[in-house]
N, C-alpha and C positions, 0 to 999 in steps of 0.2 A: 722249670714252671715258664718257660718256652715248651717246652711237651703236653703238659696242664692247654696251656693252654689253643693249643690245637684243636688236643683230646673237645675242649667246649667245644670246639666248634664246628669238627664231626659228628657230637651230639646234636649240636642246636644246626646243621646240617640237612642230619635225618628224618631229626625233627620237623619238620616242613618237610620235607620231601615229603611222610609220611602224611600231611596233609591232605596232600597237592591228587589225592585219586580220587578220579571222571571216572564218569559214564556220558561215554559221547555218545548222540543216535542224531545221525541226520539224515538228513532227505527224507526229512515229515510230511506224507501223502497227507495231503489238504484235508482229507476227506473223510481221514481215520478219522472210529470214531465207535465206543461201545455200547452212546444212546438210540436209543431208537432210529431209527429215521421213520417217514409218514409210509405209509404202505400204498402210495396209487402217484397220481400222477394227477396234483391238483393246479393249479389257479398258474401259477409259475411253470412250471415241470417236475421230475422229475429226483429225483434226492435219495443218494443211491450210499452207502454206508464203505466203505474201505476199512480193510483191519486195521485194527488197533496196535501200539504196540507193549510188547510184554514182552518184561523185563521178566528171567528168571531167579530172586533172591539169595537164595543158595551158591548156583550158578557165581556169580558176582561177588560174593562172599558179601553177602546182610542180612545181618538175623535180625531176630527180635530186642524189641531194646535200645538198638542201633541208629543214633540220629542222624538222619541225609538230607544232604540240600539242593530242593531242584529248583528248574527253572528253563523258557520256553524263548529262546529265541528267530528274531524273522519277522517279514510281512505275509499276512493273504488277504484276498478275499474272501467274505465273508460270502456274497455270491455268485455267480458263475458267467453273470450280463453287468454290466452299469459302472462295474473294477473301480475301487476302494478302498485302497491297501490300508492293513489298519493290524498294529501285534498283533503276535501270534494267543489265543488265548486257550493254555493246555487245560485241561482237571488229570486228574488221575484216580485212584483207589486199587486200597490193599486187597487180595484175596486172595482165597487159597486152592483156588483152582484156574489152571488154563486155558478154558472155556467157556467163550463167545459167542455165546446165540443168536441164532442169528436177524438181520439187522428188524424185520417184523416181531421181532419179543418186545414188550413193556417193558423188562426185567431182562437184560441184558447179562448182568455178570452177579455178583453175589457181593458184593467190599464188607469189607470189614471197620467196624469204628478206627475214632481216629482221635485226638484230641484239637483236632482242626474242623473252622467249623464246616457243617456238612453246605455244600456246594448246590444249587435245586436250579433244574431246566424249568423252564419249560416248556411250555405244550407241543406243536407241531404246527408252524404257521393256516396251515391251509388246514388242515383236519381236524385241529386239536382236540388229539391225541398226543398221552400221556410216555416224557420219555426221558423223565429223573430218577436216574440209580440213585437210591437211601446209605450214605457214608462214601460219596466221592466227595472232593475237594477242587482245590479252584490250587491252581499254578501261578506266584510271578513268570513276567515277563521281562527281559533286559529293560524292558525298558520306563514299565511302573516300580519295579526294584528290580536288582541288577543284585542285591543279593538273593534272591530265593526267593523258594517257600522253605523254612526247615518244616520235617516231619519224621516226628517218631512209629519206627512200624512195629505196627500192633501184634501183641502176642497168636499167633496160628494166622501171621502171612508167611504166605510164599510168594507172593508171582509180585507182581510191582504193575500195572496199569496204565499207560497215558494215552490221552485221546483230546485231542480238537474236540471244542463243545463248538460243536455240529450251530448252519447255522435255522435244522429244523425247516428248513425248504433251498427244491437246486442244490446242486451241489458246489459245493467249494471252488476257490483256484487258484495259483499259488503262480501268478506268468512271473517271477526273478525264483526262484526254486530255490529262498534256501532255509528252510523249516533246518530246525534243528529242537534240541536240549540235552541238559545234562544231567551227570548228577553226580556230585560230591562229597566223600563219606572218608572217615579215621576208621580204616581198621581194625577188628576184632583185639585185642592184646597192645597196643600200639598207647604209650601210654604219652598225656594228654599236654602243647607245652612247660605248660604248667611245672609237669614233674621230670621232666625234659631238663630243665631249668634247675632244678634243684640238685640234676644229678650233676647235672655240668656245674655250678657250683660249688658245688662237696671235690671232684675232684680234681677244684682250681685247690680250695684249702686246704689237698689233700700234695699240690704237688708246690705249694708257698710252704709247708710244714715241711716235709723230705729237704728243701731246698733248706728252709732256718740248718734242720736237724745235722748237712751235711757243711755250716761253716763254725 
């Protein structure tokens, strides 16, 4: 009986560990974006686009059909003047390519649709240039929803690209560098908690049965 209980505890521990897989993205640049930025210095100054965050799904054991949870963390300023810090606003897109076109292109990436609502980005502040990317989505931050945004990786996706929802004028800033994101997932082939519980219950019953036979 004791052995069965120990085995059950080990199974439960394994299940918890398996569900704790996390990809951590640290030190996000506040101007990281895949959005088009205005192609000249407007009345408020120039805007630049730092490299967006490109995650190779297969290299991280993430495959189409898997459910993942993404969340952003940290605060930043959506201008580089009169800074008022606000929670990070992350957006994301699944793509078949890691290529991101130059910042002066209107459509810098081609995103694959998901079950999430499409996030619509407005035009640039000064010159009214289109910035929106079809099929991208908004990601919850730890302030608005600590549980994050749950999304199923769509068929055909090979990369997940994360970006700051850019202010669309002048560069963003991060006076207290703390911008980060994380992705939680369950590896393919790992039983869900309910299945692990059934296995544990079965092992426990076997232990009870074996003890009764010995008696």
